[in-house]
PLY file of the C-alpha trace (Angstrom):
ply
format ascii 1.0
element vertex 430
property float x
property float y
property float z
element edge 429
property int vertex1
property int vertex2
end_header
12.12 -11.05 -28.74
10.04 -7.88 -28.35
10.62 -5.24 -25.69
7.92 -4.96 -23.01
7.07 -2.13 -20.64
4.29 -1.39 -18.17
2.18 1.35 -16.66
1.07 0.37 -13.15
-1.84 2.32 -11.68
-3.15 2.32 -8.12
-1.70 0.77 -5.00
1.51 -1.18 -4.19
-0.52 -4.42 -4.36
-1.10 -3.67 -8.03
2.58 -2.83 -8.46
3.57 -6.30 -7.24
1.22 -7.85 -9.81
2.83 -5.70 -12.51
6.31 -6.79 -11.45
5.25 -10.46 -11.61
3.83 -10.06 -15.12
7.00 -8.34 -16.30
9.19 -10.98 -14.67
7.14 -13.77 -16.26
7.63 -12.29 -19.74
11.33 -11.59 -19.15
11.85 -15.25 -18.25
10.26 -16.18 -21.59
12.69 -14.04 -23.55
11.08 -10.60 -23.63
13.37 -7.65 -23.04
12.18 -5.21 -20.37
12.39 -1.43 -20.61
11.27 1.21 -18.12
10.50 3.52 -21.05
7.15 2.67 -22.71
8.21 4.60 -25.83
10.86 1.94 -26.48
8.48 -1.01 -26.11
6.58 -3.09 -28.64
4.37 -4.60 -25.92
2.70 -2.49 -23.23
0.96 -3.76 -20.10
-1.48 -1.37 -18.42
-2.32 -2.66 -14.94
-5.49 -0.82 -14.00
-7.11 0.37 -10.77
-10.88 0.46 -10.24
-11.16 1.19 -6.52
-12.81 4.61 -6.97
-14.52 6.39 -9.85
-11.51 8.69 -10.30
-9.24 5.65 -10.55
-11.50 4.06 -13.15
-11.53 7.28 -15.16
-7.73 7.44 -15.04
-7.42 3.80 -16.14
-9.76 4.32 -19.10
-7.93 7.51 -20.06
-4.55 5.75 -20.03
-5.93 2.90 -22.17
-7.35 5.38 -24.69
-4.04 7.26 -24.89
-2.16 4.09 -25.83
-4.50 2.55 -28.40
-2.68 1.89 -31.68
0.82 2.62 -30.35
2.03 -0.94 -29.76
2.27 -4.33 -31.43
0.39 -5.69 -28.43
-1.63 -3.83 -25.80
-2.35 -5.86 -22.67
-4.80 -4.52 -20.09
-4.79 -6.15 -16.66
-5.99 -5.63 -13.12
-9.08 -4.47 -11.28
-10.81 -2.68 -14.16
-10.63 -5.93 -16.14
-12.03 -7.84 -13.19
-14.87 -5.33 -12.83
-15.92 -4.99 -16.47
-14.49 -8.09 -18.16
-15.24 -8.41 -21.86
-17.30 -5.19 -21.80
-13.98 -3.33 -22.07
-13.63 -4.75 -25.57
-16.86 -3.03 -26.60
-15.20 0.32 -25.91
-11.66 -0.71 -26.87
-11.71 -3.58 -29.40
-8.05 -2.82 -30.14
-6.98 -4.38 -26.81
-5.09 -7.59 -27.55
-5.41 -9.28 -24.15
-7.43 -8.77 -20.95
-5.79 -10.32 -17.87
-7.78 -10.60 -14.63
-6.28 -10.20 -11.17
-6.03 -13.96 -10.61
-4.40 -14.79 -13.93
-1.35 -12.54 -13.95
1.09 -15.47 -13.99
-0.61 -16.80 -17.14
0.14 -13.70 -19.18
2.70 -15.42 -21.43
0.40 -18.34 -22.17
-2.40 -15.92 -23.01
-0.13 -14.28 -25.58
1.01 -17.61 -27.06
-2.55 -18.95 -27.26
-3.81 -15.60 -28.56
-6.37 -15.73 -25.75
-8.04 -12.32 -25.61
-9.84 -12.71 -22.26
-8.23 -14.40 -19.25
-10.18 -13.86 -16.02
-10.01 -15.37 -12.53
-9.37 -14.74 -8.84
-6.66 -17.28 -8.02
-3.82 -15.86 -5.92
-0.22 -16.53 -6.91
1.36 -18.69 -4.22
4.97 -19.38 -5.06
7.83 -16.90 -5.35
7.38 -15.79 -8.95
10.17 -14.05 -10.79
9.69 -10.29 -10.53
11.20 -7.21 -12.09
11.57 -4.91 -9.10
10.49 -1.47 -10.26
11.13 0.29 -6.96
14.62 1.22 -5.83
16.40 -2.12 -5.28
16.86 -1.60 -1.54
13.10 -1.58 -0.88
10.43 -4.03 -2.04
6.78 -4.83 -1.50
5.75 -8.41 -0.72
2.09 -9.33 -1.03
1.13 -11.95 1.56
-2.58 -12.23 0.68
-5.18 -10.98 -1.74
-8.91 -10.30 -1.60
-10.87 -9.25 1.46
-13.49 -10.66 3.84
-14.09 -7.46 5.82
-16.80 -6.21 3.44
-16.78 -2.56 4.51
-19.96 -0.96 3.22
-18.11 1.65 1.10
-15.57 -0.67 -0.52
-15.45 -2.52 -3.86
-12.41 -4.69 -3.08
-14.35 -7.92 -2.37
-16.04 -7.48 -5.76
-12.75 -6.74 -7.52
-10.43 -9.16 -5.72
-12.71 -11.82 -4.28
-12.52 -13.47 -0.87
-9.42 -13.28 1.30
-6.70 -15.70 0.22
-3.51 -16.10 2.22
-0.36 -17.04 0.36
1.55 -20.13 1.37
4.01 -19.17 4.10
6.90 -21.03 2.48
6.37 -19.11 -0.76
6.51 -15.79 1.10
9.68 -16.76 2.96
11.32 -17.94 -0.28
10.44 -14.64 -1.96
11.75 -12.47 0.88
14.94 -14.53 1.09
15.55 -14.00 -2.63
14.83 -10.27 -2.40
17.23 -9.85 0.51
20.05 -12.17 -0.53
19.89 -11.96 -4.34
18.43 -8.53 -5.09
19.87 -6.74 -2.07
16.66 -5.40 -0.52
17.13 -3.80 2.90
13.45 -3.02 3.50
10.50 -5.40 3.02
7.03 -3.85 3.10
4.40 -6.52 3.77
1.13 -5.73 2.02
-2.36 -7.15 1.52
-5.82 -5.68 1.82
-5.54 -6.67 5.50
-2.22 -8.26 6.46
-3.43 -8.89 10.01
-6.00 -11.44 8.78
-3.19 -13.54 7.28
-3.61 -17.28 7.87
-7.20 -17.24 9.11
-8.48 -18.80 5.88
-5.75 -21.44 5.63
-4.87 -22.23 9.26
-7.95 -21.09 11.15
-5.88 -18.61 13.16
-4.21 -15.23 12.74
-0.73 -16.27 11.59
1.05 -12.97 10.93
3.08 -13.24 14.17
4.31 -16.69 13.11
5.26 -15.39 9.66
7.13 -12.45 11.19
9.11 -14.71 13.52
10.35 -16.65 10.51
11.05 -13.59 8.37
13.18 -11.99 11.09
15.63 -14.90 10.87
16.49 -14.19 7.21
18.81 -11.27 7.95
19.89 -9.14 10.88
20.26 -6.16 8.54
16.65 -5.83 7.41
13.67 -3.57 8.00
10.27 -5.27 7.93
7.36 -2.85 7.66
3.68 -3.67 8.25
1.24 -1.97 5.88
-2.57 -2.20 5.58
-3.55 -3.60 8.99
-7.08 -3.69 10.42
-7.66 -2.55 14.02
-10.02 -5.48 14.66
-7.24 -7.98 13.94
-4.17 -6.47 15.64
-3.48 -8.85 18.53
-1.35 -8.52 21.65
0.86 -11.29 20.23
1.54 -9.15 17.16
2.29 -6.10 19.30
4.71 -8.14 21.41
6.74 -9.41 18.45
6.85 -5.91 16.96
8.18 -4.54 20.24
10.79 -7.27 20.73
12.21 -7.71 17.23
14.88 -5.23 16.09
14.07 -6.10 12.47
10.42 -4.99 12.58
9.92 -1.26 12.12
8.19 0.57 14.95
5.65 1.73 12.40
2.10 0.63 11.78
-0.28 1.52 8.99
-3.60 1.34 10.84
-6.55 2.68 8.83
-9.37 3.44 11.29
-11.60 5.40 8.82
-13.68 7.07 11.58
-14.15 7.22 15.34
-17.93 7.74 15.69
-19.55 4.44 16.68
-22.68 4.97 14.53
-20.48 5.73 11.52
-18.17 2.78 12.21
-21.23 0.54 12.42
-22.64 1.92 9.17
-19.25 1.34 7.55
-19.30 -2.27 8.82
-15.83 -1.79 10.30
-16.32 -4.49 12.97
-14.69 -2.47 15.74
-15.77 0.29 18.12
-14.23 3.61 19.06
-13.28 2.13 22.43
-11.47 -0.77 20.78
-9.58 1.59 18.46
-8.49 3.89 21.28
-7.54 0.93 23.46
-5.42 -0.57 20.69
-3.57 2.70 20.08
-2.88 2.97 23.80
-1.46 -0.58 23.91
0.71 0.04 20.85
2.21 3.19 22.33
2.70 1.58 25.72
4.62 -1.31 24.15
6.55 0.94 21.72
6.69 4.57 22.90
8.50 5.55 19.70
6.04 3.91 17.29
4.94 5.93 14.26
1.27 5.41 13.47
-0.26 6.09 10.07
-4.01 6.10 9.58
-6.55 6.94 6.91
-9.93 8.58 7.46
-13.09 9.03 5.44
-15.05 12.26 5.88
-18.57 12.87 4.66
-19.71 9.26 4.95
-23.53 8.99 4.80
-24.97 9.99 8.17
-21.94 12.01 9.28
-23.36 15.11 10.93
-21.44 17.93 12.56
-21.34 16.08 15.90
-19.76 12.99 14.32
-17.27 15.13 12.44
-16.34 17.11 15.56
-15.69 13.80 17.34
-13.34 12.87 14.50
-11.54 16.21 14.79
-11.12 15.70 18.54
-9.77 12.20 17.90
-7.15 13.48 15.44
-6.18 16.27 17.83
-5.85 13.94 20.84
-4.29 10.89 19.15
-1.58 12.83 17.28
-0.91 10.43 14.42
2.51 10.76 12.84
1.02 10.30 9.37
-2.58 10.69 8.22
-4.45 10.51 4.94
-8.04 11.73 4.66
-10.45 11.16 1.80
-13.91 12.55 1.05
-16.39 9.67 0.84
-16.85 8.45 -2.73
-20.24 7.00 -3.65
-19.42 3.74 -5.43
-22.02 1.74 -7.34
-22.10 -1.87 -6.19
-21.39 -1.11 -2.54
-24.04 -1.18 0.23
-23.34 2.47 1.13
-24.31 3.53 -2.40
-27.95 2.94 -1.47
-27.83 4.77 1.87
-30.29 7.67 2.00
-28.46 10.21 4.16
-25.62 11.31 1.86
-23.54 14.39 2.67
-23.30 17.36 0.31
-20.10 17.46 -1.78
-19.17 20.95 -0.60
-19.50 19.84 3.02
-17.23 16.86 2.32
-14.56 19.10 0.83
-14.79 21.57 3.72
-14.40 18.76 6.26
-11.50 17.31 4.30
-9.79 20.71 4.44
-10.38 21.10 8.18
-8.89 17.70 8.97
-5.84 18.34 6.80
-5.23 21.75 8.37
-5.39 20.19 11.82
-3.09 17.34 10.84
-0.58 19.80 9.41
-0.23 21.34 12.88
-0.11 17.93 14.57
2.53 16.68 12.16
4.74 19.76 12.64
4.71 19.31 16.41
5.52 15.60 16.07
8.36 16.34 13.65
9.90 18.94 15.96
10.02 16.32 18.72
12.59 14.45 16.59
15.10 17.33 16.65
18.28 16.29 18.45
17.61 12.58 18.06
19.84 10.21 16.10
18.00 7.94 13.67
19.13 5.21 11.32
18.33 6.49 7.82
18.28 4.62 4.52
19.59 6.73 1.63
17.06 6.97 -1.22
18.52 9.54 -3.59
20.13 12.92 -4.07
19.12 16.52 -4.67
21.14 19.67 -5.37
22.04 20.37 -1.75
22.54 16.82 -0.52
20.79 13.49 -0.02
17.27 12.24 0.68
16.46 9.36 3.02
13.92 7.80 5.36
14.01 6.28 8.82
12.00 3.32 10.06
9.28 5.84 10.92
8.51 6.77 7.28
7.12 4.38 4.68
8.22 4.75 1.05
6.28 7.08 -1.23
3.45 8.02 1.14
5.18 9.64 4.14
7.67 12.46 4.54
11.42 12.22 3.98
14.65 13.30 5.66
16.88 15.78 3.82
20.58 15.36 4.57
23.56 17.63 4.16
26.46 16.32 2.11
26.74 13.46 -0.36
28.90 10.45 -1.17
26.79 7.77 0.51
25.42 5.07 -1.77
21.70 4.65 -2.32
20.46 1.83 -0.09
23.04 2.38 2.64
21.78 2.89 6.21
23.60 5.55 8.23
23.09 7.25 11.61
21.67 10.75 11.21
21.22 13.56 13.73
17.97 15.47 13.18
18.64 19.22 13.20
15.42 20.78 11.84
11.83 20.03 10.92
9.12 21.20 8.54
5.44 20.31 8.62
5.96 16.91 7.00
9.73 16.40 6.59
12.92 16.40 8.63
16.42 17.78 8.07
19.51 16.04 9.36
23.22 15.46 9.04
25.19 12.24 9.09
26.26 11.57 12.67
29.93 10.80 13.22
30.45 9.08 16.57
0 1
1 2
2 3
3 4
4 5
5 6
6 7
7 8
8 9
9 10
10 11
11 12
12 13
13 14
14 15
15 16
16 17
17 18
18 19
19 20
20 21
21 22
22 23
23 24
24 25
25 26
26 27
27 28
28 29
29 30
30 31
31 32
32 33
33 34
34 35
35 36
36 37
37 38
38 39
39 40
40 41
41 42
42 43
43 44
44 45
45 46
46 47
47 48
48 49
49 50
50 51
51 52
52 53
53 54
54 55
55 56
56 57
57 58
58 59
59 60
60 61
61 62
62 63
63 64
64 65
65 66
66 67
67 68
68 69
69 70
70 71
71 72
72 73
73 74
74 75
75 76
76 77
77 78
78 79
79 80
80 81
81 82
82 83
83 84
84 85
85 86
86 87
87 88
88 89
89 90
90 91
91 92
92 93
93 94
94 95
95 96
96 97
97 98
98 99
99 100
100 101
101 102
102 103
103 104
104 105
105 106
106 107
107 108
108 109
109 110
110 111
111 112
112 113
113 114
114 115
115 116
116 117
117 118
118 119
119 120
120 121
121 122
122 123
123 124
124 125
125 126
126 127
127 128
128 129
129 130
130 131
131 132
132 133
133 134
134 135
135 136
136 137
137 138
138 139
139 140
140 141
141 142
142 143
143 144
144 145
145 146
146 147
147 148
148 149
149 150
150 151
151 152
152 153
153 154
154 155
155 156
156 157
157 158
158 159
159 160
160 161
161 162
162 163
163 164
164 165
165 166
166 167
167 168
168 169
169 170
170 171
171 172
172 173
173 174
174 175
175 176
176 177
177 178
178 179
179 180
180 181
181 182
182 183
183 184
184 185
185 186
186 187
187 188
188 189
189 190
190 191
191 192
192 193
193 194
194 195
195 196
196 197
197 198
198 199
199 200
200 201
201 202
202 203
203 204
204 205
205 206
206 207
207 208
208 209
209 210
210 211
211 212
212 213
213 214
214 215
215 216
216 217
217 218
218 219
219 220
220 221
221 222
222 223
223 224
224 225
225 226
226 227
227 228
228 229
229 230
230 231
231 232
232 233
233 234
234 235
235 236
236 237
237 238
238 239
239 240
240 241
241 242
242 243
243 244
244 245
245 246
246 247
247 248
248 249
249 250
250 251
251 252
252 253
253 254
254 255
255 256
256 257
257 258
258 259
259 260
260 261
261 262
262 263
263 264
264 265
265 266
266 267
267 268
268 269
269 270
270 271
271 272
272 273
273 274
274 275
275 276
276 277
277 278
278 279
279 280
280 281
281 282
282 283
283 284
284 285
285 286
286 287
287 288
288 289
289 290
290 291
291 292
292 293
293 294
294 295
295 296
296 297
297 298
298 299
299 300
300 301
301 302
302 303
303 304
304 305
305 306
306 307
307 308
308 309
309 310
310 311
311 312
312 313
313 314
314 315
315 316
316 317
317 318
318 319
319 320
320 321
321 322
322 323
323 324
324 325
325 326
326 327
327 328
328 329
329 330
330 331
331 332
332 333
333 334
334 335
335 336
336 337
337 338
338 339
339 340
340 341
341 342
342 343
343 344
344 345
345 346
346 347
347 348
348 349
349 350
350 351
351 352
352 353
353 354
354 355
355 356
356 357
357 358
358 359
359 360
360 361
361 362
362 363
363 364
364 365
365 366
366 367
367 368
368 369
369 370
370 371
371 372
372 373
373 374
374 375
375 376
376 377
377 378
378 379
379 380
380 381
381 382
382 383
383 384
384 385
385 386
386 387
387 388
388 389
389 390
390 391
391 392
392 393
393 394
394 395
395 396
396 397
397 398
398 399
399 400
400 401
401 402
402 403
403 404
404 405
405 406
406 407
407 408
408 409
409 410
410 411
411 412
412 413
413 414
414 415
415 416
416 417
417 418
418 419
419 420
420 421
421 422
422 423
423 424
424 425
425 426
426 427
427 428
428 429
């Protein structure tokens, strides 16, 4: 049977879809290779969230035309443009929409060129884990009901669909006990809305209670939460369970009430600040990650200064900031009070310069502390790892002296130095 490889673009949610498609084909006899140059079949799982992502996806497709026996294009760009992609790239053999990823083999067998849909996979599909084996992403829902005015996700992924809880538990159990994963990163467009569509209530706390019984030697990390849906019940289980990382990815996007309202974020500045206060009261050591948008239509200097003050006062451990991108098909596209591109870039720079100082101060506070660190790899002078306070790929790392510890092992580490975004430590011998 032919060798298959993949190029996965965009977010970890897309990566999970890629892993499912690869696992589905492997189970049908295809041989998997990480090297696309060795493959006869290539899957390109596209991103279409922003214009830059769409341009990258189209560029990658163009680069790979004519190189493979079969070229399969999947993901959000397919969902957005459908058969129109074939007008530009008639050489594509199969288009697979976001809801049809598990049907990839049947599409090949039936020689079906276009396979679109929004149905979420429910059961624990076979996956080829493309991350390091000790860490894995688990998607608990797809789609989104929040309908932020700047965002295309509801168009690309449809309405919010929670996965069946038993399917999630089965998948995590297999990852932990068969694959050897030590860290499970729960993902969705909004994991905190989990269960509302299927059970009529926010069910993430219930899911977490069940997941924490799978293993005592497991980190569970919560990614992509929404401040409007983080409940006191969720905070309580995070604080009490030793398996749940004291880490929360909490995108707030802005702090000005008029901007939040224009974004349709469904929460106020007071609610955001109150939530952060409750999180830090329950877990004084919690690491908070947020993302912000600068230059949203209507953002004047007063609104931006309020955002600067918020970043300065809140002292997030990790922060990403993005200039607003005007996306066709979103309500904000038609707003009249757009901000000049140069102003957006200048505000982006000012936020990042401030966060650099905030981050350095926060990192220095870790010096002298002993943290459990998972080993991720090696470099010339030693090892690289992360603690529960750093998510994979997007946050800083911890550089360690010495070597000889296996990747995936968790060891106590004394922090001895800090840089603006990373830490330096040595293995602690008690």
